[in-house]
VOPAGU-2260 file (C-alpha; in pm, 1 decimal, decimal comma):
REM VOPAGU-2260
SITE   aa  ch    i         X         Y         Z
SITE  UNK   A    0   10215,6   17449,1    8204,2
SITE  UNK   A    1   10584,2   17477,0    8119,8
SITE  UNK   A    2   10808,1   17172,8    8084,0
SITE  UNK   A    3   10998,6   17281,8    8393,4
SITE  UNK   A    4   10680,5   17297,6    8605,2
SITE  UNK   A    5   10565,5   16961,7    8472,1
SITE  UNK   A    6   10900,9   16803,9    8556,1
SITE  UNK   A    7   10892,3   16954,1    8907,0
SITE  UNK   A    8   10544,2   16813,3    8972,2
SITE  UNK   A    9   10644,6   16469,1    8846,9
SITE  UNK   A   10   10952,7   16465,1    9070,4
SITE  UNK   A   11   10735,4   16542,1    9373,2
SITE  UNK   A   12   10546,4   16219,4    9310,9
SITE  UNK   A   13   10865,5   16011,8    9314,0
SITE  UNK   A   14   10919,6   15834,5    9645,6
SITE  UNK   A   15   11284,0   15828,5    9749,4
SITE  UNK   A   16   11389,1   15507,7    9923,5
SITE  UNK   A   17   11732,8   15405,6   10046,9
SITE  UNK   A   18   11889,0   15073,7    9954,0
SITE  UNK   A   19   11863,3   14957,0   10316,6
SITE  UNK   A   20   11487,9   15027,3   10317,6
SITE  UNK   A   21   11442,2   14842,0    9988,8
SITE  UNK   A   22   11634,6   14536,0   10108,4
SITE  UNK   A   23   11451,4   14541,4   10441,4
SITE  UNK   A   24   11109,2   14548,1   10273,4
SITE  UNK   A   25   11206,9   14264,6   10038,8
SITE  UNK   A   26   11331,3   14057,7   10331,6
SITE  UNK   A   27   11013,9   14124,2   10528,5
SITE  UNK   A   28   10793,4   14011,2   10240,7
SITE  UNK   A   29   10999,7   13696,4   10194,0
SITE  UNK   A   30   11005,6   13607,6   10564,0
SITE  UNK   A   31   10635,5   13682,5   10609,7
SITE  UNK   A   32   10558,3   13372,2   10403,2
SITE  UNK   A   33   10706,8   13133,7   10659,1
SITE  UNK   A   34   10772,3   13122,5   11035,0
SITE  UNK   A   35   11105,0   13269,8   11136,2
SITE  UNK   A   36   11366,0   13089,8   11342,6
SITE  UNK   A   37   11461,9   13342,5   11606,9
SITE  UNK   A   38   11641,9   13130,6   11867,3
SITE  UNK   A   39   11639,7   12769,6   11733,6
SITE  UNK   A   40   11426,0   12670,5   12033,2
SITE  UNK   A   41   11086,8   12568,0   11883,6
SITE  UNK   A   42   10874,2   12653,3   12188,0
SITE  UNK   A   43   11017,2   13006,6   12213,0
SITE  UNK   A   44   11017,2   13060,4   11835,6
SITE  UNK   A   45   10650,1   12962,9   11812,0
SITE  UNK   A   46   10568,1   13231,5   12066,0
SITE  UNK   A   47   10791,9   13496,6   11908,1
SITE  UNK   A   48   10640,1   13434,5   11564,3
SITE  UNK   A   49   10301,9   13532,1   11707,2
SITE  UNK   A   50   10439,9   13869,0   11817,4
SITE  UNK   A   51   10682,9   13919,0   11527,1
SITE  UNK   A   52   10429,3   14125,6   11336,5
SITE  UNK   A   53   10274,1   14301,6   11635,6
SITE  UNK   A   54   10273,8   14679,4   11656,0
SITE  UNK   A   55   10453,7   14887,8   11914,2
SITE  UNK   A   56   10169,8   15017,5   12136,7
SITE  UNK   A   57   10338,2   15357,3   12178,0
SITE  UNK   A   58   10450,0   15446,7   11825,9
SITE  UNK   A   59   10236,1   15196,7   11628,0
SITE  UNK   A   60   10556,9   15091,8   11457,0
SITE  UNK   A   61   10542,5   14747,1   11297,8
SITE  UNK   A   62   10774,0   14502,7   11477,5
SITE  UNK   A   63   10935,8   14259,1   11236,7
SITE  UNK   A   64   11168,3   14146,9   11514,8
SITE  UNK   A   65   11007,7   14088,1   11853,4
SITE  UNK   A   66   11122,1   14210,2   12192,9
SITE  UNK   A   67   11117,3   13938,0   12458,8
SITE  UNK   A   68   11139,2   14024,2   12828,0
SITE  UNK   A   69   11206,1   13736,2   13068,3
SITE  UNK   A   70   11102,8   13835,6   13418,9
SITE  UNK   A   71   11163,0   13647,2   13740,4
SITE  UNK   A   72   10865,8   13624,9   13974,9
SITE  UNK   A   73   11106,4   13571,3   14267,6
SITE  UNK   A   74   11478,9   13511,6   14331,9
SITE  UNK   A   75   11616,1   13192,1   14173,7
SITE  UNK   A   76   11322,7   13180,0   13932,5
SITE  UNK   A   77   11526,3   13047,0   13637,8
SITE  UNK   A   78   11516,6   13359,9   13421,3
SITE  UNK   A   79   11895,5   13390,6   13390,6
SITE  UNK   A   80   11928,1   13017,8   13317,7
SITE  UNK   A   81   11673,6   13051,7   13037,0
SITE  UNK   A   82   11872,9   13345,7   12897,6
SITE  UNK   A   83   12189,9   13132,0   12907,4
SITE  UNK   A   84   12007,9   12860,0   12718,1
SITE  UNK   A   85   11877,0   13092,1   12444,2
SITE  UNK   A   86   12223,3   13245,7   12398,0
SITE  UNK   A   87   12370,4   12895,8   12368,2
SITE  UNK   A   88   12116,5   12800,3   12099,7
SITE  UNK   A   89   12196,7   13117,9   11907,8
SITE  UNK   A   90   12574,7   13070,4   11922,6
SITE  UNK   A   91   12590,5   12698,9   11839,8
SITE  UNK   A   92   12620,6   12581,9   11476,6
SITE  UNK   A   93   12352,6   12369,8   11313,5
SITE  UNK   A   94   12599,8   12085,3   11256,4
SITE  UNK   A   95   12964,8   12006,1   11321,7
SITE  UNK   A   96   13123,2   11717,1   11135,3
SITE  UNK   A   97   12903,8   11415,0   11223,9
SITE  UNK   A   98   12722,6   11591,6   11509,5
SITE  UNK   A   99   12372,3   11737,6   11480,6
SITE  UNK   A  100   12343,5   12041,6   11703,7
SITE  UNK   A  101   12054,9   12248,8   11571,2
SITE  UNK   A  102   12190,7   12591,1   11662,9
SITE  UNK   A  103   12147,7   12918,5   11472,5
SITE  UNK   A  104   12520,2   12981,8   11409,4
SITE  UNK   A  105   12484,9   13351,2   11491,0
SITE  UNK   A  106   12665,7   13616,0   11693,9
SITE  UNK   A  107   12515,7   13756,8   12013,1
SITE  UNK   A  108   12563,4   14100,6   12165,1
SITE  UNK   A  109   12527,2   14080,3   12544,2
SITE  UNK   A  110   12500,2   14372,4   12785,2
SITE  UNK   A  111   12576,7   14236,8   13131,5
SITE  UNK   A  112   12426,4   14524,8   13328,0
SITE  UNK   A  113   12445,0   14352,5   13667,0
SITE  UNK   A  114   12798,2   14222,1   13612,5
SITE  UNK   A  115   12687,8   13871,8   13710,8
SITE  UNK   A  116   12691,4   13677,6   13382,5
SITE  UNK   A  117   12892,8   13354,4   13415,0
SITE  UNK   A  118   13084,9   13227,8   13114,0
SITE  UNK   A  119   13157,5   12903,1   13299,0
SITE  UNK   A  120   12786,5   12835,6   13337,6
SITE  UNK   A  121   12725,3   12925,6   12973,4
SITE  UNK   A  122   12996,7   12677,1   12873,7
SITE  UNK   A  123   12820,3   12399,4   13065,4
SITE  UNK   A  124   12487,9   12484,4   12900,2
SITE  UNK   A  125   12646,5   12490,4   12553,3
SITE  UNK   A  126   12787,3   12143,7   12614,8
SITE  UNK   A  127   12454,6   12025,0   12753,7
SITE  UNK   A  128   12273,1   12157,8   12445,2
SITE  UNK   A  129   12475,9   11930,0   12217,7
SITE  UNK   A  130   12386,2   11604,2   12396,1
SITE  UNK   A  131   12007,1   11583,7   12338,5
SITE  UNK   A  132   12048,2   11610,1   11960,2
SITE  UNK   A  133   12291,8   11319,9   11928,4
SITE  UNK   A  134   12283,9   10949,4   12021,2
SITE  UNK   A  135   12546,0   10841,4   12277,0
SITE  UNK   A  136   12743,7   10653,8   12010,3
SITE  UNK   A  137   12779,9   10975,2   11806,3
SITE  UNK   A  138   12906,9   11161,6   12109,0
SITE  UNK   A  139   13155,7   10886,3   12180,2
SITE  UNK   A  140   13289,0   10926,9   11827,6
SITE  UNK   A  141   13328,4   11300,1   11879,0
SITE  UNK   A  142   13646,5   11333,5   12078,0
SITE  UNK   A  143   13704,1   11591,5   12344,6
SITE  UNK   A  144   13894,1   11818,3   12104,3
SITE  UNK   A  145   13592,0   11842,3   11872,4
SITE  UNK   A  146   13359,1   11939,1   12157,6
SITE  UNK   A  147   13610,6   12194,0   12285,4
SITE  UNK   A  148   13634,8   12337,3   11933,3
SITE  UNK   A  149   13256,9   12380,5   11916,9
SITE  UNK   A  150   13247,6   12549,0   12256,2
SITE  UNK   A  151   13545,6   12775,8   12186,6
SITE  UNK   A  152   13417,4   12880,6   11844,0
SITE  UNK   A  153   13072,2   12954,5   11984,0
SITE  UNK   A  154   13203,3   13165,7   12270,0
SITE  UNK   A  155   13424,4   13375,1   12040,7
SITE  UNK   A  156   13106,1   13507,8   11880,1
SITE  UNK   A  157   12961,6   13628,9   12209,6
SITE  UNK   A  158   13038,0   13999,6   12249,8
SITE  UNK   A  159   13000,4   14110,8   12612,0
SITE  UNK   A  160   12973,9   14473,2   12724,5
SITE  UNK   A  161   12965,5   14566,9   13093,6
SITE  UNK   A  162   12866,8   14934,3   13130,1
SITE  UNK   A  163   12875,0   15061,0   13487,5
SITE  UNK   A  164   12600,0   15323,5   13461,6
SITE  UNK   A  165   12294,9   15406,6   13254,5
SITE  UNK   A  166   12482,0   15685,9   13074,6
SITE  UNK   A  167   12764,5   15452,5   12969,5
SITE  UNK   A  168   12503,4   15193,4   12866,8
SITE  UNK   A  169   12331,4   15441,0   12634,3
SITE  UNK   A  170   12663,5   15563,4   12498,7
SITE  UNK   A  171   12772,2   15207,0   12417,9
SITE  UNK   A  172   12441,3   15136,3   12245,9
SITE  UNK   A  173   12482,3   15450,1   12037,0
SITE  UNK   A  174   12821,3   15332,6   11908,7
SITE  UNK   A  175   12726,0   14964,7   11875,9
SITE  UNK   A  176   12635,0   14983,4   11508,4
SITE  UNK   A  177   12982,5   15109,0   11416,5
SITE  UNK   A  178   13137,9   14829,1   11623,1
SITE  UNK   A  179   12932,6   14555,6   11456,3
SITE  UNK   A  180   12997,9   14687,2   11105,5
SITE  UNK   A  181   13372,5   14721,4   11167,9
SITE  UNK   A  182   13508,3   14392,6   11032,5
SITE  UNK   A  183   13847,9   14463,3   11190,5
SITE  UNK   A  184   13705,4   14494,0   11544,0
SITE  UNK   A  185   13588,4   14131,5   11580,2
SITE  UNK   A  186   13568,8   13795,8   11399,4
SITE  UNK   A  187   13188,6   13775,6   11368,3
SITE  UNK   A  188   13159,0   13959,1   11037,2
SITE  UNK   A  189   13046,4   13639,1   10861,1
SITE  UNK   A  190   12764,9   13574,3   11111,2
SITE  UNK   A  191   12428,7   13746,7   11151,0
SITE  UNK   A  192   12345,7   13916,9   11478,4
SITE  UNK   A  193   12123,1   13653,8   11638,5
SITE  UNK   A  194   12006,4   13873,6   11925,5
SITE  UNK   A  195   12090,5   14170,0   12143,4
SITE  UNK   A  196   12062,5   14045,2   12502,1
SITE  UNK   A  197   12014,7   14281,7   12795,6
SITE  UNK   A  198   12086,6   14102,4   13122,9
SITE  UNK   A  199   11907,5   14283,4   13410,6
SITE  UNK   A  200   11752,8   14571,5   13216,2
SITE  UNK   A  201   11645,0   14727,0   13548,0
SITE  UNK   A  202   11993,6   14715,9   13702,3
SITE  UNK   A  203   12047,3   15095,1   13702,3
SITE  UNK   A  204   11686,9   15203,2   13752,8
SITE  UNK   A  205   11680,6   15231,6   14131,7
SITE  UNK   A  206   12023,6   15395,1   14155,5
SITE  UNK   A  207   11927,7   15644,8   13884,5
SITE  UNK   A  208   11610,3   15736,1   14069,9
SITE  UNK   A  209   11806,5   15784,6   14390,9
SITE  UNK   A  210   12070,7   15998,8   14216,8
SITE  UNK   A  211   11804,7   16208,4   14043,5
SITE  UNK   A  212   11619,6   16262,6   14371,2
SITE  UNK   A  213   11941,4   16365,7   14547,6
SITE  UNK   A  214   12025,4   16607,1   14266,0
SITE  UNK   A  215   11679,6   16759,4   14283,4
SITE  UNK   A  216   11707,4   16803,8   14660,7
SITE  UNK   A  217   12044,8   16977,9   14628,8
SITE  UNK   A  218   11922,2   17222,7   14365,6
SITE  UNK   A  219   11576,2   17288,5   14501,7
SITE  UNK   A  220   11469,0   17301,4   14868,5
SITE  UNK   A  221   11105,9   17251,8   14767,9
SITE  UNK   A  222   11044,4   16882,0   14721,6
SITE  UNK   A  223   10754,3   16952,6   14485,0
SITE  UNK   A  224   10933,5   17212,6   14278,2
SITE  UNK   A  225   11042,1   17202,8   13911,6
SITE  UNK   A  226   11367,6   17023,2   13992,9
SITE  UNK   A  227   11179,5   16740,2   14165,3
SITE  UNK   A  228   10941,7   16708,9   13871,9
SITE  UNK   A  229   11234,6   16693,6   13630,6
SITE  UNK   A  230   11395,8   16423,6   13844,3
SITE  UNK   A  231   11081,6   16211,7   13819,0
SITE  UNK   A  232   11101,4   16231,6   13439,8
SITE  UNK   A  233   11465,9   16125,9   13415,0
SITE  UNK   A  234   11408,5   15745,3   13421,5
SITE  UNK   A  235   11143,1   15781,6   13152,1
SITE  UNK   A  236   11377,8   15985,6   12932,7
SITE  UNK   A  237   11660,0   15733,2   12972,4
SITE  UNK   A  238   11432,6   15445,2   12875,0
SITE  UNK   A  239   11298,0   15650,9   12584,8
SITE  UNK   A  240   11654,1   15693,9   12457,0
SITE  UNK   A  241   11718,2   15324,1   12520,2
SITE  UNK   A  242   11416,8   15220,4   12313,7
SITE  UNK   A  243   11514,5   15461,1   12036,8
SITE  UNK   A  244   11866,8   15313,3   12011,2
SITE  UNK   A  245   11738,6   14955,8   12023,7
SITE  UNK   A  246   11477,8   15016,4   11755,8
SITE  UNK   A  247   11745,3   15158,6   11525,5
SITE  UNK   A  248   11965,6   14852,4   11582,8
SITE  UNK   A  249   11671,2   14621,4   11516,3
SITE  UNK   A  250   11596,7   14790,5   11185,7
SITE  UNK   A  251   11962,0   14776,1   11081,9
SITE  UNK   A  252   12042,3   14418,5   11180,1
SITE  UNK   A  253   11695,1   14254,7   11175,7
SITE  UNK   A  254   11749,6   14106,6   11519,5
SITE  UNK   A  255   11527,2   14039,2   11820,6
SITE  UNK   A  256   11589,6   14185,5   12165,2
SITE  UNK   A  257   11598,4   13954,6   12469,1
SITE  UNK   A  258   11598,9   14120,6   12811,3
SITE  UNK   A  259   11573,5   13999,1   13168,3
SITE  UNK   A  260   11431,0   14182,6   13469,0
SITE  UNK   A  261   11315,2   14119,9   13823,0
SITE  UNK   A  262   10961,7   14169,4   13948,6
SITE  UNK   A  263   10861,3   14391,7   14239,6
SITE  UNK   A  264   10491,7   14300,1   14233,1
SITE  UNK   A  265   10345,1   13963,2   14325,2
SITE  UNK   A  266   10232,7   13709,3   14070,1
SITE  UNK   A  267    9855,4   13669,5   14048,8
SITE  UNK   A  268    9608,1   13482,1   13831,6
SITE  UNK   A  269    9285,9   13590,0   13666,8
SITE  UNK   A  270    9020,1   13332,9   13585,9
SITE  UNK   A  271    8856,9   13371,1   13244,1
SITE  UNK   A  272    8494,9   13281,4   13160,8
SITE  UNK   A  273    8613,3   12967,4   12982,0
SITE  UNK   A  274    8774,4   12842,1   13303,9
SITE  UNK   A  275    9136,7   12914,8   13213,3
SITE  UNK   A  276    9359,8   13109,7   13450,8
SITE  UNK   A  277    9601,5   13362,7   13303,8
SITE  UNK   A  278    9910,7   13487,6   13494,6
SITE  UNK   A  279    9951,7   13858,9   13566,6
SITE  UNK   A  280   10273,2   14022,8   13685,5
SITE  UNK   A  281   10267,9   14404,3   13647,5
SITE  UNK   A  282   10597,1   14562,1   13543,1
SITE  UNK   A  283   10766,7   14836,9   13744,6
SITE  UNK   A  284   10956,3   14967,5   13441,8
SITE  UNK   A  285   10856,2   15292,1   13263,2
SITE  UNK   A  286   10565,3   15281,3   13019,8
SITE  UNK   A  287   10789,1   15353,8   12720,3
SITE  UNK   A  288   10966,2   15021,7   12781,7
SITE  UNK   A  289   10645,7   14827,7   12853,7
SITE  UNK   A  290   10496,4   14948,9   12526,7
SITE  UNK   A  291   10810,2   14851,1   12337,5
SITE  UNK   A  292   10817,7   14492,0   12467,6
SITE  UNK   A  293   10633,1   14244,0   12246,0
SITE  UNK   A  294   10586,1   13967,1   12502,7
SITE  UNK   A  295   10690,8   13895,6   12863,0
SITE  UNK   A  296   10765,8   13550,5   12998,5
SITE  UNK   A  297   10724,0   13499,0   13372,7
SITE  UNK   A  298   10970,3   13244,3   13510,0
SITE  UNK   A  299   10921,3   13059,5   13835,4
SITE  UNK   A  300   11014,1   12731,1   13994,3
SITE  UNK   A  301   10752,7   12463,3   13947,3
SITE  UNK   A  302   10523,4   12460,7   14249,0
SITE  UNK   A  303   10600,2   12182,9   14495,6
SITE  UNK   A  304   10284,6   12037,1   14647,8
SITE  UNK   A  305   10252,3   12119,2   15015,4
SITE  UNK   A  306   10220,7   11849,0   15282,4
SITE  UNK   A  307    9862,9   11742,1   15339,6
SITE  UNK   A  308    9699,6   11812,8   15671,6
SITE  UNK   A  309    9712,2   11526,6   15913,5
SITE  UNK   A  310   10018,4   11362,3   15758,2
SITE  UNK   A  311   10222,9   11193,0   16029,1
SITE  UNK   A  312   10595,4   11242,2   16079,3
SITE  UNK   A  313   10665,2   10887,5   15960,2
SITE  UNK   A  314   10470,1   10943,1   15637,3
SITE  UNK   A  315   10653,8   11272,0   15579,4
SITE  UNK   A  316   10988,3   11098,5   15632,8
SITE  UNK   A  317   10888,8   10827,3   15390,3
SITE  UNK   A  318   10665,0   10856,4   15087,3
SITE  UNK   A  319   10585,7   11232,8   15094,1
SITE  UNK   A  320   10943,5   11347,1   15155,4
SITE  UNK   A  321   11080,2   11121,6   14882,3
SITE  UNK   A  322   10835,5   11255,8   14624,2
SITE  UNK   A  323   10909,7   11616,6   14716,0
SITE  UNK   A  324   11285,1   11559,4   14712,3
SITE  UNK   A  325   11256,5   11402,4   14367,8
SITE  UNK   A  326   11061,6   11702,8   14239,7
SITE  UNK   A  327   11322,0   11946,0   14375,0
SITE  UNK   A  328   11611,5   11748,2   14229,1
SITE  UNK   A  329   11450,5   11753,5   13884,6
SITE  UNK   A  330   11496,6   12130,3   13882,0
SITE  UNK   A  331   11165,9   12199,0   13708,2
SITE  UNK   A  332   11085,1   12557,6   13611,2
SITE  UNK   A  333   10813,6   12711,1   13398,4
SITE  UNK   A  334   10796,3   13021,3   13175,6
SITE  UNK   A  335   10443,7   13159,7   13133,0
SITE  UNK   A  336   10317,8   13435,5   12904,8
SITE  UNK   A  337   10233,5   13746,1   13107,2
SITE  UNK   A  338    9887,8   13882,5   13022,4
SITE  UNK   A  339    9929,3   14211,2   13212,5
SITE  UNK   A  340    9962,6   14413,8   12891,1
SITE  UNK   A  341    9721,2   14201,8   12685,5
SITE  UNK   A  342    9479,5   14493,5   12643,6
SITE  UNK   A  343    9716,6   14620,9   12375,5
SITE  UNK   A  344    9726,8   14289,8   12186,2
SITE  UNK   A  345    9535,8   14242,3   11864,1
SITE  UNK   A  346    9246,8   13998,5   11884,8
SITE  UNK   A  347    9423,3   13745,5   11661,8
SITE  UNK   A  348    9732,6   13763,2   11886,8
SITE  UNK   A  349    9520,8   13697,4   12195,9
SITE  UNK   A  350    9360,0   13399,5   12025,8
SITE  UNK   A  351    9688,9   13249,0   11910,0
SITE  UNK   A  352    9851,9   13289,3   12251,6
SITE  UNK   A  353    9550,3   13129,9   12416,4
SITE  UNK   A  354    9568,3   12839,3   12171,7
SITE  UNK   A  355    9935,7   12766,7   12236,8
SITE  UNK   A  356   10005,3   12413,2   12349,9
SITE  UNK   A  357   10035,9   12411,2   12725,3
SITE  UNK   A  358    9948,7   12780,8   12754,8
SITE  UNK   A  359    9802,9   12735,9   13100,4
SITE  UNK   A  360   10113,6   12556,1   13226,8
SITE  UNK   A  361   10364,1   12754,1   13019,8
SITE  UNK   A  362   10694,2   12639,2   12870,1
SITE  UNK   A  363   10857,7   12389,6   13102,3
SITE  UNK   A  364   11234,7   12365,7   13141,5
SITE  UNK   A  365   11477,2   12191,5   13373,0
SITE  UNK   A  366   11783,1   12354,1   13526,9
SITE  UNK   A  367   12047,1   12095,0   13612,4
SITE  UNK   A  368   12417,9   12103,3   13675,1
SITE  UNK   A  369   12490,8   11972,1   13325,1
SITE  UNK   A  370   12269,6   12222,8   13144,4
SITE  UNK   A  371   11923,4   12361,6   13076,6
SITE  UNK   A  372   11667,7   12146,5   12896,8
SITE  UNK   A  373   11337,3   12276,4   12755,6
SITE  UNK   A  374   11034,2   12049,7   12738,0
């Protein structure tokens, strides 16, 4: 064998790896040794750490950064309030002067797809997130200017995009990497990307289906023809492109995805042989998205006990009504792990989710005028 042939064969055995791949693998090995702090909310982070190493059920790609979908079982279920809270925890610093805050000090990319995100409400929740971590005397020492500085600084690192259609949404996602890496485009260059949040991921789905059906009808009189079949595939293709763009951003910035959606099906429960009941809420989104999501949290208002049979009007007006009014005023909500897609979970993931503290009841949180409080 000539020296040239030998050199050619040796070069074929050399594995070429980019610097980004090398750094990513080193970071993954380092972070695999300890639980990651994704949102600075312990109850959510404990859950996300279970799914942080899960595999995408469609591509078998290893997720180092989980995809969390928060779904509302009904209107006013608390899903948007929980999203506000997680964004607040990501934006806030860990400390500020003498105040302990416990935030992640990160930047957040938010896609407000339903054009309903309220910065005023987020401001209230940011302020409310500071109070539980500090005694009243510490807060009295922190003057109003200091609190306003914390809030203003946090909000400047929230980058909001409001695309008006699915095509503009995908186009913005495609150019997002260049925006984030452009240090002249924003002031968050010194912060990591804490999360990419997608508010109302299903906002364009129904309109897209209607537009695709109308286009198919115009181009083909036969409702079962090729044009109609192509129209049925359009939502899947859009979500496939969406997942592709998001996966690329996750690999580049090592960030989780947090999305919200609304349910069309009814919430049900399945009783297991051990006596536990697990919640099931099937998703109406395309399979490519369902396979991409690591874990779904079902949000709903805490069930208020119904009046007992035979209770008199006087009893209702007294003891029963007072207890129910107190429960409503507490603003109690719960976020439960959805087991609808659990057939794709590894056995160790199923066991760890089942062993979570309060798994049957879920993660409790209160939604009040002054903020959102988990626990």
